[in-house]
C-alpha positions as a printed Julia matrix, in Angstrom:
343×3 Matrix{Float64}:
   0.0     0.0    0.0
   1.48    3.37  -0.99
   0.52    7.01  -0.61
  -0.23    9.26  -3.54
   2.88   10.96  -4.91
   2.57   14.72  -4.58
   4.21   17.33  -6.77
   6.79   19.58  -5.18
   4.97   22.33  -3.31
   1.6    20.56  -3.39
  -0.13   20.04  -0.09
  -0.49   16.34   0.87
  -4.19   16.72   1.69
  -5.03   18.87  -1.32
  -6.83   15.97  -2.99
  -8.72   14.9    0.15
 -12.02   16.53  -0.79
 -15.34   15.96   1.01
 -16.37   13.6   -1.79
 -13.18   11.55  -1.35
 -13.9    11.26   2.39
 -17.43    9.98   1.76
 -16.33    7.66  -1.03
 -13.66    6.18   1.25
 -16.27    5.41   3.89
 -18.61    3.95   1.26
 -15.79    1.68   0.08
 -16.12   -0.05   3.47
 -19.9    -0.17   3.81
 -20.03   -3.32   5.93
 -17.36   -2.05   8.3
 -18.96    1.39   8.67
 -22.38   -0.14   9.3
 -23.98    1.34   6.2
 -23.55    4.01   3.55
 -22.61    7.54   4.47
 -25.52    9.98   4.66
 -23.5    12.97   3.46
 -22.83   14.49   6.86
 -19.22   15.0    7.85
 -17.54   17.02  10.56
 -13.82   17.75  10.64
 -12.42   16.99  14.1
  -9.55   18.63  15.9
  -6.55   16.94  14.27
  -3.6    18.49  12.48
  -1.03   15.77  11.83
  -3.67   13.57  10.22
  -7.18   14.36   9.02
 -10.01   12.98  11.12
 -13.73   13.25  10.38
 -16.97   12.21  11.98
 -19.14   10.82   9.19
 -22.86   10.17   9.43
 -24.15    6.72   8.47
 -27.66    5.91   7.23
 -29.75    4.35  10.03
 -26.65    3.81  12.22
 -24.32    5.61  14.57
 -21.77    7.99  13.04
 -18.24    6.67  12.67
 -14.81    8.29  12.89
 -12.51    8.02   9.88
  -8.82    8.85  10.15
  -6.73    9.63   7.06
  -3.03    9.19   7.7
  -0.62   11.91   6.63
   1.05   10.64   3.47
   4.65    9.46   3.7
   4.87    9.69   7.49
   4.46    6.06   8.6
   4.98    2.78   6.79
   2.08    0.35   6.56
   3.89   -1.9    9.05
   4.23    0.95  11.57
   0.54    1.84  11.28
  -0.4    -1.8   11.7
   1.63   -1.96  14.91
  -0.34    1.02  16.2
  -3.62   -0.73  15.39
  -2.54   -4.07  16.85
  -1.34   -2.48  20.09
  -4.6    -0.58  20.58
  -6.62   -3.72  19.87
  -4.56   -5.8   22.29
  -5.31   -3.24  24.99
  -9.02   -3.16  24.13
  -9.21   -6.96  24.21
  -7.71   -6.79  27.71
 -10.65   -4.61  28.79
  -8.55   -1.46  28.85
 -10.53    1.52  27.48
  -8.34    2.11  24.41
 -10.17    2.97  21.2
  -9.01    0.56  18.5
  -9.91    0.72  14.79
 -12.62   -1.49  13.37
 -11.6    -4.53  11.3
 -13.28   -6.13   8.34
 -14.16   -9.82   8.03
 -10.62  -10.58   6.87
  -9.11   -8.84   9.9
  -7.9    -5.76   8.01
  -7.89   -2.39   9.78
  -5.87   -0.26   7.31
  -7.45    0.66   4.0
  -6.7     2.8    0.96
  -8.85    4.99  -1.25
  -7.79    7.5   -3.88
  -4.2     7.21  -2.7
  -5.0     7.91   0.97
  -4.57    5.36   3.73
  -7.32    5.41   6.34
  -8.86    3.6    9.28
 -12.39    3.6   10.69
 -13.12    3.88  14.41
 -16.27    3.69  16.51
 -17.39    7.04  17.83
 -16.86    7.55  21.55
 -17.97   10.58  23.51
 -16.3    12.14  26.5
 -14.85   15.3   27.97
 -11.42   16.52  28.96
 -10.41   14.88  32.27
 -10.38   16.94  35.45
  -6.81   16.34  36.58
  -7.22   18.58  39.61
  -9.32   15.78  41.11
  -6.76   13.55  42.82
  -9.09   10.54  42.64
  -9.05   10.89  38.85
  -5.25   10.8   38.89
  -5.29    7.53  40.81
  -7.8     6.16  38.29
  -5.59    7.29  35.42
  -2.57    5.72  37.07
  -4.29    2.33  37.31
  -5.16    2.27  33.62
  -1.69    3.48  32.59
  -0.19    0.76  34.77
  -2.31   -1.8   32.94
  -1.35   -0.34  29.54
   2.33   -0.51  30.43
   2.08   -4.01  31.86
   0.92   -5.12  28.42
   3.33   -2.77  26.66
   6.24   -4.38  28.47
   5.41   -7.85  27.13
   6.61   -7.08  23.6
   8.44   -4.61  21.4
   7.58   -2.49  18.4
   9.59   -3.56  15.39
   8.57   -0.78  13.0
   7.99    2.21  15.25
  10.68    4.52  16.7
  12.19    4.83  20.15
  11.99    8.08  22.08
  15.57    9.34  22.35
  17.53   12.58  22.5
  18.66   12.35  18.88
  15.21   12.05  17.26
  13.33   14.25  19.76
  15.99   16.88  20.41
  19.08   17.16  18.25
  17.53   16.39  14.86
  14.51   18.7   15.42
  16.89   21.46  16.58
  18.98   21.11  13.42
  15.82   21.3   11.34
  14.7    24.49  13.08
  18.08   26.07  12.43
  18.03   25.07   8.76
  14.42   26.16   8.17
  15.13   29.86   8.78
  12.12   30.26  11.09
  13.92   31.87  14.05
  14.22   35.68  13.69
  17.75   36.86  12.95
  18.04   38.88  16.15
  17.06   35.8   18.25
  18.97   33.21  16.26
  22.11   33.12  18.42
  20.24   33.32  21.73
  17.95   30.44  20.77
  20.64   28.22  19.24
  23.13   28.55  22.09
  20.37   28.0   24.66
  19.11   24.83  22.95
  22.64   23.48  22.72
  23.03   24.07  26.47
  19.7    22.52  27.47
  20.37   19.47  25.31
  23.53   18.91  27.34
  21.38   19.06  30.47
  18.92   16.61  28.93
  21.84   14.27  28.28
  22.89   14.61  31.92
  19.34   13.76  33.05
  19.33   10.64  30.89
  22.7     9.67  32.36
  21.45   10.13  35.92
  18.5     7.88  35.14
  20.86    5.31  33.64
  19.16    5.12  30.24
  22.28    4.2   28.26
  23.22    1.5   30.78
  19.83   -0.17  30.44
  18.67    0.83  33.91
  15.44    2.24  32.43
  13.18   -0.2   30.61
  12.08    0.71  27.09
   8.46   -0.41  26.67
   5.61    0.15  24.23
   3.89    3.43  25.08
   0.91    5.52  24.07
   3.6     8.11  23.42
   1.44   11.27  23.48
  -0.71   10.84  26.57
  -1.74   14.44  27.13
  -5.25   15.32  28.39
  -6.45   16.02  24.84
  -5.98   12.35  24.0
  -8.1    11.2   26.93
 -11.9    11.18  26.85
 -13.46   11.12  30.31
 -16.85    9.55  30.89
 -18.82    8.38  33.9
 -16.98    5.09  33.48
 -13.58    6.73  33.6
 -10.97    7.51  30.94
 -10.83    6.34  27.34
  -7.47    6.56  25.59
  -7.51    7.67  21.95
  -5.03    8.45  19.18
  -2.13    6.01  19.43
  -0.58    7.64  16.37
   2.61    8.48  18.29
   2.96    5.08  19.96
   6.63    4.16  20.3
   9.21    2.54  22.53
  10.35    4.59  25.52
  10.44    4.97  29.3
   7.17    4.61  31.2
   7.41    8.15  32.59
   6.71    9.53  29.07
   3.05    8.55  29.48
   2.87   10.0   32.99
   4.6    13.38  33.07
   2.14   15.11  30.71
  -0.54   14.67  33.38
   1.47   16.9   35.74
   1.03   20.66  36.03
   1.62   23.57  38.38
   4.41   24.24  40.83
   6.79   21.61  42.14
   4.73   20.94  45.27
   1.62   20.36  43.15
   3.42   18.04  40.76
   4.86   16.08  43.67
   1.36   15.45  44.98
   0.08   14.59  41.52
   2.8    12.06  40.71
   2.27   10.44  44.09
  -1.42    9.91  43.3
  -0.74    8.66  39.77
   1.91    6.21  40.93
  -0.22    4.96  43.81
  -2.66    3.68  41.2
  -0.01    2.76  38.63
   1.96    0.55  40.99
  -1.1    -1.65  41.61
  -0.52   -3.12  38.14
   3.04   -2.21  37.1
   6.28   -1.69  38.98
   7.67    1.82  38.64
  11.38    2.57  38.56
  11.97    5.78  40.6
  15.08    6.5   38.5
  12.7     7.56  35.74
  11.76   10.66  37.74
  15.11   12.09  36.58
  13.56   12.18  33.11
  10.48   14.34  33.76
  12.02   17.73  32.99
  14.4    16.44  30.28
  11.43   14.89  28.46
   9.43   18.1   28.84
  12.37   19.99  27.31
  12.61   17.58  24.38
   8.89   17.94  23.73
   9.21   21.72  23.51
  12.0    21.52  20.93
  10.23   18.77  19.01
   6.97   20.76  18.95
   8.64   23.83  17.43
  10.23   21.66  14.74
   6.87   19.97  14.07
   5.26   23.36  13.41
   8.13   24.34  11.13
   7.9    21.08   9.16
   4.15   21.43   8.66
   4.02   25.14   7.82
   3.21   24.41   4.16
   0.01   22.68   5.3
  -2.64   25.46   5.08
  -4.29   24.38   8.33
  -1.15   25.23  10.32
  -0.89   28.97   9.54
  -4.65   29.1   10.1
  -4.58   27.51  13.57
  -1.09   28.49  14.73
  -0.61   32.04  13.37
   1.53   33.02  16.36
   4.29   30.65  15.2
   5.26   33.17  12.5
   5.68   35.98  15.03
   8.94   36.89  16.83
   7.05   36.76  20.13
   6.76   32.97  19.84
  10.54   32.58  19.81
  10.97   35.08  22.63
   8.57   33.0   24.7
  10.4    29.81  23.73
  13.69   31.28  24.91
  12.11   32.24  28.23
  10.46   28.82  28.63
  13.69   26.96  27.82
  15.59   29.06  30.35
  13.0    28.03  32.92
  13.51   24.43  31.87
  17.26   24.82  32.33
  16.6    25.91  35.91
  14.15   23.06  36.5
  16.65   20.49  35.24
  19.16   21.74  37.81
  16.75   20.91  40.63
  16.46   17.46  42.25
  13.89   15.17  40.61
  10.36   14.83  41.92
  10.06   12.44  44.83
   7.64    9.56  44.99
   6.48    8.98  48.55
   5.46    5.4   47.77
């Protein structure tokens, strides 16, 4: 299965018209539960394109069109298989639907896509400590399964791919204003050295931190909260990495607040999965890598019309001034002792 080849300068989703979306769904009538009724709603997704599509005499479905040339078929299939393994273990992960032959990845008009059941929910209230314990239990169960195997076709979270390479791309893309270029570049070089030190303190290179299959992007926007608890969606960034990657994005506020939050999360987590306290050395280094990686992601996708529309501030000098300030704060945070787990 291959993606459509796009001419230089053409946008990869230029040919994904509303008719193509509906025709793709109608190419999988049995899987979708019927033919599309013409209704479609674009959902909040930038890396891929995701739509809610109405179905005649049935519940709407969610259809996800993968960004061309980003993942191989094998990597996407690993994402699908991991989510389904979790769902089959009664973990509330939303897995794609499969046809009678067991296929979950399809192609139409040059676009690869998957179909998901629609699930409602709201953003989780992470100020409720009971919710953090609940989240910790499910993440412990996800990681217990994640630790039983390895991804063969998906990447590993490391400093090179999440820090150094994105930084080099930013510098080559000419997106940092000239008067901030030196300040930003020297600062990133310094904080990457601190990130390396944090990884060394945790013992990553020596194998003292297990690399397991992760959700990879477990921020509150990828969690739907219902009366029955959390539902985990969008495993698009699933990869190998340390368990703390799926935990630290649930933390917020000052150090004292985050200490209380991680204690609640890990109290639930440790009911199902052992936690290595050495990984707490990675919280601020991973946050730093995410900041650098995010800026590079915006730069890489700037030719996609939806990015200037939804992220106009990226083109303004103020964004880079704020990044410099935030990275300086990260440099200070990485000089502090790691969070402590009272368990």
